[in-house]
Structure formats: C-alpha cells, structure tokens
C-alpha positions in Angstrom: 0.0 0.0 0.0 1.6 3.3 -1.0 0.8 6.4 0.9 0.1 9.9 -0.4 2.7 12.3 0.7 0.6 14.2 3.3 -0.4 10.9 5.0 3.3 9.8 5.0 4.4 13.1 6.6 1.6 13.0 9.2 2.7 9.5 10.3 6.3 10.6 10.3 5.4 13.5 12.6 3.6 11.3 14.9 6.5 8.8 15.0 8.4 11.3 17.1 5.9 11.7 19.9 2.1 12.2 20.4 1.0 15.5 19.1 -2.1 17.6 18.7 -3.4 18.9 15.4 -1.7 22.3 15.2 1.6 20.7 16.3 1.3 18.1 13.5 0.6 20.9 10.9 3.8 22.6 12.0 5.9 19.4 12.1 4.7 18.4 8.6 5.8 21.8 7.4 9.2 21.4 9.0 9.7 17.9 7.9 8.9 18.8 4.3 11.1 21.9 4.4 8.0 24.1 3.8 6.9 22.2 0.6 3.8 20.8 2.3 1.4 23.1 4.1 -1.7 21.2 5.2 -5.0 22.9 5.8 -6.7 22.0 9.0 -9.6 20.3 7.2 -7.2 18.1 5.2 -5.3 17.2 8.4 -8.3 16.3 10.4 -9.8 14.3 7.5 -6.5 12.3 7.3 -6.3 11.8 11.0 -9.9 10.5 11.2 -9.2 8.0 8.4 -5.9 6.9 10.0 -7.8 6.5 13.3 -10.6 4.6 11.7 -8.1 2.2 10.1 -6.3 1.7 13.4 -3.0 3.3 12.4 -3.3 6.1 15.1 -5.2 6.5 18.3 -6.0 9.3 20.7 -3.2 9.5 23.3 -4.9 12.0 25.6 -7.1 15.1 25.6 -6.8 18.3 27.5 -8.7 21.6 27.6 -6.6 24.7 26.7 -8.3 28.1 26.7 -11.7 26.5 26.8 -10.9 24.3 23.7 -10.4 20.6 23.6 -6.9 19.6 22.4 -6.6 16.0 21.3 -3.2 14.3 21.0 -2.7 11.5 18.6 -0.1 8.7 18.6 0.9 5.9 16.3 -0.3 2.4 17.0 1.8 -0.7 16.3 0.1 -1.1 12.9 0.8 2.6 12.2 4.5 2.1 13.0 4.5 -1.0 10.7 2.8 1.0 7.9 5.3 3.9 8.2 8.2 1.4 8.2 6.9 -0.4 5.1 6.3 2.8 3.2 9.8 4.1 4.2 11.4 0.8 2.9 9.4 1.1 -0.3 10.5 4.7 -0.9 14.1 3.8 -0.2 14.0 1.0 -2.7 12.4 3.3 -5.3 15.0 6.0 -4.7 17.9 3.4 -4.9 16.5 2.2 -8.3 16.2 5.8 -9.6 19.7 6.5 -8.4 21.2 3.5 -10.2 19.4 4.5 -13.4 20.5 8.1 -13.1 24.1 7.0 -12.7 23.8 4.8 -15.8 22.2 7.6 -17.8 25.0 10.0 -16.8 27.7 7.5 -17.8 26.0 7.1 -21.2 25.6 10.8 -21.6 29.3 11.4 -20.8 30.6 8.5 -23.1 32.2 9.7 -26.3 29.9 9.1 -29.3 31.2 7.5 -32.4 31.6 9.7 -35.4 28.8 9.5 -38.0 30.0 9.1 -41.6 27.9 9.7 -44.6 28.5 8.4 -48.1 
C-alpha cells in the first residue's frame, strides 16, 4: 500500500511523539522543508481516516483556553505501515539513483563519429 505524501508526513510527525493537530501541521511543514502546508480540514480528515483504520489513536485530551486539544499517537500497525512505506521509498530511490548514474555515464561517453557516403 503506497501512501500519499501528506499521510506519510503525518505518520512521520507522529512517530516522534504524540502531538495535537496544530503541532502536526507545523511538524509536517518542518519535515517537508515548507513544501507541504496542510490545511486544518485536510489534516483532520486524514487523522480520522488513519484513526478509523487503526493506524493512530487518541493518546490523551486536554482543555486549553476552553478548547479541547486532542493528542494522537501511532499504534503498532501505524508504525508498521510507516516502516513499510519508508522501505518502499528507499527501494524506489535506490533504483532511480542507479538509473541516473547509468544515464549520466551514457551521456558522458564519447559518441562514435557518424560518416555519410
């Protein structure tokens, strides 16, 4: 099962420690070096799907400034999913790297002269 990048980054953020929604948003931004900026609606939709699938669970809840703050953490299946996806991405990157090296070698090789009659 391959994951979409936002889901992969959310799981990666939660691998560090249990976090609440805003913290996950900020962590995803940092992990992706500002390439991925999730909207709250997107984040909570993904969190609910991951929770429904058993990949994350609520760690704890607290009230801050009269608002409920829910912290999420990875479950063992969530850790396994993130690990499998990380392995898949590593294998794909290694294959791409090998092919890029081959392509560069071909591009740098001298080409035989073309003769016409």
